C-alpha positions as CSV (number, residue, x, y, z in Angstrom):
1,M,-5.9,-37.0,156.6
2,A,-2.5,-37.8,156.6
3,S,-1.5,-40.4,154.4
4,G,0.8,-43.1,156.1
5,S,0.7,-42.0,159.7
6,N,-1.2,-43.0,162.9
7,P,-3.7,-40.3,164.4
8,D,-3.3,-41.4,167.6
9,S,0.3,-41.5,167.1
10,M,2.6,-40.3,170.1
11,D,5.9,-41.2,170.5
12,T,5.9,-41.7,174.4
13,D,7.8,-44.7,175.5
14,P,9.7,-44.2,177.9
15,P,14.2,-44.5,177.4
16,G,15.6,-45.5,179.9
17,G,15.7,-42.3,182.0
18,G,12.2,-42.6,182.1
19,L,11.8,-39.3,180.1
20,S,10.3,-39.3,176.5
21,I,9.9,-36.0,174.1
22,A,5.7,-36.6,172.7
23,V,5.1,-35.6,169.2
24,E,1.3,-35.1,168.2
25,R,0.9,-34.8,163.9
26,N,-0.2,-32.1,162.3
27,P,-3.2,-31.0,165.6
28,P,-6.6,-29.1,164.3
29,E,-6.0,-24.8,164.6
30,S,-9.0,-25.4,167.1
31,R,-6.0,-27.5,169.3
32,L,-3.1,-24.6,168.3
33,Q,-5.8,-21.9,169.0
34,Q,-6.7,-23.6,172.3
35,L,-3.0,-23.1,173.3
36,G,-2.9,-20.1,171.8
37,V,0.3,-21.1,170.1
38,R,0.4,-17.9,167.5
39,S,1.0,-15.6,171.0
40,W,4.4,-17.8,171.8
41,P,7.7,-16.5,170.9
42,K,9.3,-17.3,168.2
43,W,12.6,-19.2,167.6
44,G,14.4,-20.3,165.0
45,C,18.0,-22.2,163.6
46,P,19.7,-23.5,161.0
47,P,20.7,-27.1,160.2
48,G,23.4,-28.9,162.5
49,K,24.0,-30.7,165.3
50,F,23.4,-29.5,169.2
51,P,22.8,-30.6,172.4
52,V,20.1,-29.4,174.0
53,K,18.9,-29.6,178.2
54,F,15.0,-28.9,179.3
55,D,15.4,-27.2,182.6
56,A,11.8,-26.8,181.8
57,R,8.6,-28.3,180.3
58,Q,8.6,-27.3,176.1
59,T,6.0,-27.0,174.7
60,C,6.8,-26.1,170.3
61,Y,4.7,-26.3,166.5
62,L,7.1,-26.5,164.2
63,L,6.0,-24.1,161.7
64,K,9.4,-25.0,158.9
65,G,12.0,-27.8,159.4
66,K,13.0,-31.1,160.6
67,V,15.4,-32.7,163.7
68,R,15.7,-36.1,164.7
69,A,16.1,-35.3,168.6
70,H,18.4,-38.4,170.3
71,I,17.9,-38.7,173.5
72,K,20.8,-39.2,176.0
73,G,21.3,-41.9,177.5
74,S,18.7,-44.1,175.3
75,S,18.9,-45.5,171.7
76,E,15.6,-43.7,171.0
77,C,15.8,-41.3,168.2
78,V,12.7,-39.4,168.0
79,E,11.6,-37.5,164.5
80,F,9.6,-33.8,164.4
81,G,9.2,-31.7,161.6
82,A,6.6,-28.9,160.0
83,G,3.2,-29.2,161.8
84,D,4.1,-31.1,165.1
85,L,3.5,-29.8,168.2
86,V,6.0,-31.4,170.1
87,V,6.6,-31.6,174.3
88,F,9.9,-31.9,176.1
89,P,9.7,-32.9,179.5
90,K,11.6,-31.1,182.1
91,G,15.3,-32.4,182.8
92,L,15.3,-33.9,179.2
93,S,18.8,-34.3,177.2
94,C,19.1,-35.0,173.8
95,T,20.8,-33.7,170.8
96,W,19.1,-32.3,168.1
97,D,20.2,-33.0,164.7
98,V,18.6,-30.4,162.4
99,V,17.7,-31.3,159.1
100,S,16.3,-28.9,157.5
101,A,16.4,-24.8,159.2
102,V,13.6,-25.1,162.1
103,D,11.2,-22.0,162.2
104,K,9.1,-23.0,165.7
105,Y,6.6,-21.2,168.3
106,Y,7.9,-21.9,171.9
107,K,6.8,-22.5,175.1
108,F,7.6,-22.9,179.0
109,D,5.5,-24.2,181.6
110,S,6.4,-22.4,184.5
111,S,5.8,-24.8,187.2
């Protein structure tokens, strides 16, 4: 039970371009096992800001860190961090403001 958070909170309001980042806060271990998250490649980065464009849909699970993603062409800022399962749609451009160093599992969809 996470205090101060809505269990149904998925940040899915589409910005100007119609693409949005979906965040699933603290999914149960059964969901992570179903997705095979622990078999995905790992990636990490130090704090800083950098632009990202997703040429394919990416799903990631953050082991540590905190990020504020500013969606290009929108005033929307989506925050996510350790314990969150995050989906970035194909075609999304955003700037990652990495507040604390990130370590994540990730997977790109082939379709």
